[in-house]
C-alpha positions as CSV (number, residue, x, y, z in Angstrom):
1,M,140.8,247.8,-7.4
2,D,142.3,250.8,-9.9
3,V,144.4,249.9,-12.9
4,V,147.3,252.1,-13.4
5,S,148.4,251.6,-16.6
6,M,152.4,251.9,-16.1
7,P,154.6,253.5,-18.8
8,L,156.4,251.2,-21.5
9,W,159.8,252.1,-19.8
10,A,158.9,250.6,-16.6
11,W,158.2,247.0,-18.1
12,I,161.4,247.4,-20.1
13,L,163.4,248.4,-17.0
14,F,162.1,245.3,-15.0
15,Y,162.7,242.9,-18.1
16,V,166.0,244.1,-18.1
17,L,166.5,244.1,-14.2
18,V,164.9,240.5,-14.3
19,F,167.2,239.6,-17.2
20,I,170.7,240.8,-15.3
21,M,169.6,238.6,-12.6
22,L,169.5,235.8,-14.1
23,I,172.9,236.0,-15.3
24,I,174.2,236.6,-11.8
25,D,172.2,233.9,-10.9
26,L,173.8,231.8,-13.8
27,K,177.0,232.8,-13.1
28,S,177.1,232.7,-9.5
29,F,175.0,229.8,-7.8
30,G,175.8,226.5,-8.4
31,K,178.0,227.0,-11.2
32,K,177.9,224.3,-14.9
33,G,178.3,220.9,-13.3
34,Q,181.0,221.9,-11.2
35,H,179.6,221.4,-7.5
36,E,176.6,220.3,-5.9
37,V,174.7,223.0,-4.0
38,G,174.8,222.5,-0.4
39,V,172.0,223.6,1.9
40,S,174.2,226.9,3.8
41,E,174.5,228.2,0.0
42,A,171.2,227.4,-1.1
43,L,169.3,229.3,2.0
44,K,171.9,232.2,1.8
45,M,170.7,232.6,-1.9
46,T,167.0,232.1,-0.9
47,A,167.6,234.8,1.5
48,L,169.3,237.3,-1.2
49,W,166.4,236.7,-3.5
50,I,163.4,237.6,-1.0
51,G,165.9,240.7,-0.4
52,V,165.6,241.6,-3.4
53,S,162.2,241.4,-3.8
54,L,161.4,243.1,-0.6
55,V,163.6,246.0,-2.6
56,F,161.4,246.0,-5.1
57,C,158.0,246.2,-2.7
58,A,159.6,249.0,-0.9
59,G,160.2,250.6,-4.5
60,I,156.4,250.3,-5.3
61,F,155.8,251.7,-1.8
62,W,157.5,255.0,-2.8
63,L,157.3,255.2,-6.3
64,Y,154.4,253.8,-7.5
65,P,151.8,256.1,-9.4
66,G,148.0,256.1,-7.8
67,D,147.8,254.2,-4.0
68,S,151.2,252.9,-3.6
69,H,150.4,251.8,-0.2
70,E,147.8,249.2,-1.4
71,K,150.0,248.1,-4.6
72,A,152.8,247.6,-2.2
73,M,150.6,245.2,-0.2
74,E,148.7,243.6,-3.2
75,F,152.7,243.1,-4.6
76,L,153.2,241.1,-1.2
77,A,150.4,239.2,-1.0
78,G,150.5,238.1,-4.5
79,Y,154.2,237.1,-4.2
80,L,153.3,235.2,-1.0
81,I,150.6,233.3,-3.0
82,E,152.7,232.3,-5.5
83,K,155.8,231.5,-3.8
84,S,153.9,229.2,-1.3
85,L,152.4,227.4,-4.1
86,S,156.0,227.0,-6.1
87,M,156.8,225.5,-3.1
88,D,154.6,222.7,-3.4
89,N,155.6,222.6,-6.9
90,L,159.2,221.6,-5.7
91,F,158.2,218.6,-4.1
92,V,157.0,217.2,-7.3
93,F,160.7,218.1,-9.4
94,L,162.5,216.3,-6.5
95,M,160.4,213.1,-7.8
96,L,160.9,213.9,-11.4
97,F,164.8,214.4,-10.7
98,S,164.7,211.0,-8.9
99,F,162.7,209.2,-11.6
100,F,165.5,210.2,-14.2
101,G,168.1,210.0,-12.2
102,V,169.7,213.5,-12.3
103,K,172.7,213.7,-9.9
104,P,172.4,217.0,-7.8
105,K,175.4,219.0,-9.2
106,Y,173.6,218.9,-12.5
107,Q,169.7,219.4,-11.3
108,H,171.0,223.5,-10.8
109,E,171.4,223.4,-14.8
110,V,168.1,222.2,-15.3
111,L,166.2,224.7,-12.9
112,F,167.8,227.6,-14.3
113,W,166.5,226.7,-18.1
114,G,163.1,225.8,-16.8
115,I,163.0,228.7,-14.6
116,F,163.8,231.0,-17.3
117,G,161.1,229.2,-19.8
118,A,158.8,229.9,-17.0
119,L,159.6,233.5,-16.8
120,V,158.4,233.8,-20.6
121,L,155.3,231.5,-20.4
122,R,154.1,233.4,-17.4
123,S,154.3,236.7,-18.8
124,I,152.6,235.5,-21.7
125,F,150.2,233.8,-19.3
126,I,149.7,236.9,-17.3
127,F,149.1,239.5,-20.1
128,A,146.4,237.5,-21.9
129,G,144.5,236.9,-18.3
130,A,144.5,240.3,-17.8
131,A,142.9,241.1,-21.2
132,M,140.4,238.5,-20.5
133,V,139.8,239.9,-17.5
134,Q,139.5,243.4,-18.4
135,R,136.5,242.3,-21.4
136,F,135.2,239.8,-19.4
137,E,135.1,240.3,-15.5
138,W,132.7,237.4,-15.1
139,I,135.8,235.4,-15.7
140,L,136.9,235.8,-12.7
141,G,133.8,233.9,-10.7
142,I,135.2,230.6,-12.9
143,F,138.6,231.2,-11.4
144,G,136.8,231.3,-8.3
145,V,135.0,228.3,-8.5
146,F,138.6,226.8,-9.8
147,L,140.2,227.6,-7.2
148,I,138.0,226.4,-4.7
149,Y,138.0,223.1,-6.5
150,T,141.6,222.6,-6.9
151,G,142.1,223.9,-2.9
152,I,139.3,220.5,-2.0
153,K,141.2,218.6,-4.2
154,M,144.8,219.1,-2.1
155,F,143.4,217.5,0.7
156,S,142.9,214.0,-1.0
157,H,146.2,214.3,-3.0
158,K,148.4,211.7,-2.0
159,D,152.0,212.3,-1.1
160,D,153.3,208.8,-2.8
161,E,151.4,209.3,-5.8
162,S,154.0,208.1,-8.6
163,V,155.7,210.7,-11.4
164,D,155.6,208.7,-14.8
165,P,157.0,211.4,-17.1
166,S,156.7,208.7,-20.1
167,K,153.0,209.9,-20.4
168,N,153.9,213.4,-21.1
169,I,152.2,214.1,-24.1
170,F,154.8,216.8,-25.1
171,V,157.6,214.1,-24.1
172,K,155.7,211.9,-27.0
173,I,155.3,214.5,-29.3
174,F,159.1,214.9,-29.0
175,K,160.3,211.8,-28.9
176,R,158.3,211.1,-32.3
177,F,159.9,213.6,-34.3
178,F,163.2,213.7,-32.3
179,P,165.4,210.9,-31.4
180,V,166.7,210.4,-27.6
181,T,169.4,208.6,-25.7
182,D,168.6,206.9,-22.6
183,K,172.0,207.7,-21.3
184,M,172.6,210.9,-19.4
185,H,175.7,213.3,-20.5
186,E,176.8,215.0,-17.6
187,D,175.2,218.4,-18.0
188,N,174.6,218.0,-21.5
189,F,171.1,218.6,-23.3
190,F,172.2,217.3,-26.6
191,V,175.0,215.0,-27.6
192,R,176.2,213.6,-30.9
193,S,175.3,210.2,-31.7
194,Q,178.7,209.1,-31.9
195,E,179.8,210.7,-28.5
196,S,176.7,208.6,-27.2
197,G,178.0,205.2,-28.5
198,V,175.1,205.0,-30.7
199,R,175.9,204.3,-34.2
200,S,174.5,206.3,-37.0
201,Q,175.2,206.3,-40.5
202,E,175.3,210.0,-40.9
203,T,178.9,211.4,-41.4
204,G,179.5,213.2,-38.0
205,G,176.7,211.6,-36.0
206,R,173.4,213.0,-35.7
207,W,172.3,214.8,-32.2
208,L,170.7,212.9,-29.9
209,A,168.4,214.6,-26.9
210,T,169.2,213.6,-23.8
211,P,167.5,212.4,-20.4
212,L,168.5,215.6,-18.9
213,F,166.6,217.3,-21.7
214,I,163.6,215.2,-21.2
215,A,163.5,216.3,-17.8
216,L,163.5,220.2,-18.7
217,I,160.2,219.5,-21.3
218,V,158.3,217.8,-18.2
219,I,159.5,220.7,-15.8
220,E,158.3,223.3,-18.1
221,T,155.1,221.6,-19.0
222,T,154.4,220.8,-15.0
223,D,155.0,224.5,-14.5
224,V,152.4,225.3,-17.0
225,A,149.8,222.8,-15.2
226,F,150.9,224.7,-12.0
227,A,150.6,228.2,-13.7
228,V,147.1,227.1,-13.7
229,D,146.1,227.4,-10.3
230,S,148.9,230.2,-9.4
231,I,147.9,232.9,-11.8
232,P,144.2,233.3,-11.4
233,A,145.1,233.4,-7.4
234,V,146.8,235.8,-7.9
235,F,144.1,237.9,-9.6
236,S,142.1,237.5,-6.3
237,V,144.3,240.0,-4.9
238,S,144.9,242.3,-7.8
239,R,143.8,243.3,-11.1
240,D,147.2,245.3,-12.5
241,P,149.0,243.4,-14.6
242,F,152.2,245.3,-13.7
243,I,151.3,244.0,-10.0
244,I,150.4,240.7,-10.7
245,L,153.3,240.0,-13.4
246,T,156.4,241.3,-10.9
247,S,155.0,239.4,-8.0
248,N,154.4,236.9,-10.2
249,I,158.0,236.8,-11.2
250,F,159.8,237.7,-8.4
251,A,158.3,234.6,-6.4
252,I,159.8,232.3,-9.2
253,L,163.4,233.7,-10.0
254,G,164.3,232.5,-6.8
255,L,162.6,229.2,-6.9
256,R,166.8,227.5,-8.1
257,A,168.0,228.2,-4.7
258,L,164.6,227.2,-2.7
259,Y,164.5,224.0,-4.3
260,F,167.9,223.3,-2.8
261,A,166.8,224.4,0.6
262,L,164.0,222.5,0.2
263,A,165.2,219.4,-1.0
264,A,167.1,218.8,2.3
265,V,164.1,218.8,4.6
266,A,161.0,217.9,2.2
267,K,160.5,215.6,5.1
268,Y,159.7,218.2,7.2
269,F,156.5,219.6,5.2
270,T,154.5,217.2,4.8
271,Y,151.5,219.1,6.0
272,L,152.0,222.0,4.0
273,K,149.5,220.7,0.9
274,Y,146.8,221.4,3.4
275,G,147.9,224.4,3.9
276,L,147.8,225.0,0.5
277,G,144.6,223.7,-0.3
278,V,142.9,226.6,2.4
279,I,144.9,229.2,0.6
280,L,143.7,228.1,-2.8
281,S,139.8,227.8,-1.5
282,F,140.2,231.0,0.2
283,V,141.2,232.8,-2.5
284,G,138.8,231.7,-4.4
285,I,136.1,232.3,-2.0
286,K,137.2,235.9,-1.8
287,M,136.8,236.4,-5.4
288,L,133.4,234.9,-5.4
289,L,132.0,237.2,-2.5
290,A,133.3,240.3,-4.7
291,M,131.3,238.8,-7.4
292,N,128.1,239.7,-6.1
293,E,126.3,241.6,-9.4
294,Y,127.3,238.4,-11.6
295,V,126.3,235.8,-9.1
296,N,122.7,237.8,-8.3
297,G,122.0,238.1,-12.1
298,F,123.0,234.4,-12.6
299,G,120.3,233.9,-10.1
300,K,117.9,235.5,-11.9
301,L,118.2,233.8,-15.1
302,L,117.6,230.5,-13.2
303,G,114.3,232.4,-11.3
304,I,116.2,232.5,-7.7
305,D,116.5,235.8,-6.1
306,I,120.5,235.2,-4.3
307,N,120.6,239.0,-3.2
308,M,124.1,238.2,-2.1
309,P,125.7,241.5,-0.7
310,H,129.1,242.7,-1.6
311,I,131.8,241.3,0.3
312,E,135.3,242.7,-0.3
313,I,138.3,241.3,1.9
314,R,141.1,244.0,1.8
315,T,144.3,243.3,0.8
316,P,145.8,243.7,4.4
317,W,143.5,240.7,5.9
318,S,144.1,238.7,2.9
319,L,148.2,239.2,3.2
320,A,147.9,238.3,7.0
321,I,145.3,235.0,6.3
322,I,147.7,233.6,3.8
323,F,151.1,233.8,5.4
324,G,149.1,232.8,9.1
325,V,148.0,229.6,6.9
326,L,151.2,228.9,5.6
327,L,153.1,229.4,8.7
328,L,150.7,227.2,10.5
329,S,150.9,224.0,8.0
330,M,154.2,224.7,7.9
331,G,154.7,224.7,12.2
332,L,152.3,221.5,12.2
333,S,154.6,220.1,9.4
334,V,157.7,220.0,11.4
335,V,156.2,219.4,14.8
336,I,154.4,216.2,13.5
337,S,157.5,215.1,12.2
338,R,159.7,215.3,14.3
339,R,157.4,213.4,16.8
340,K,157.2,210.5,14.4
341,A,161.1,210.2,14.3
């Protein structure tokens, strides 16, 4: 896959566009603590975000330098991989909010800043990953093995696994240096000790973090763990940093709306994890099949003549397989859940 070096103005324009969309999303969707986000509103916003992503994909198709058709397909494949993996992440967020007792009308505030932080961290990870792959191409083989391992592990993952944020190392470190109140204070991340009912010897009261901010820390660090799976997976369909970054960011931009849409129908997607396991295993195998030179070279070091041929699964086929597996797993989830009801 050829990597096209995008001009600086294209990167700046993209981030300006993302910033504008985030502001619009914050001002128009689930306004700060005013109401609970309904399923209808969430579905409309989800459809809007998907539509914006498809318009951007069309822009790649018409304007991208180089093989624009291939790049558009890579964007769609990367977008679909990240979107499908993010759906599983949202179910974890459901458990986290339940653990902290965060009311639905305050959840969108945490999700907004969680997604904002994810955009920054994902950008850093993707640039670092692209630089590593460009310099050490063999690292894609490690990504492939890791994705296969993660995909297989998804089949043994239990739905009822408890979420215990108290074990989060970042939460422990934060609590060691900053006082935390155990009471919720609407949509506030920080409150004065006098406002929280906690006595303080300091004049004016000291600042205390609320459980809402602790929930934000857990969501941010949880997203970092999820990125370890999703970012290497996107490298299986593209080596272009611009395509990888934009597909990843567009996929997570609409997560806030998607969360509230999925929250109402979570029980119907109990088998989604198996589909995600298949998708992760597939993209891992796809990576390894294209790494025949390194596999053969490693075999020679061990004195084994592997003679593995180069097999590359084209992007349209990858897109069709990923989309098909996702639809099948979601469809089976709905059908089986309704039969059990």
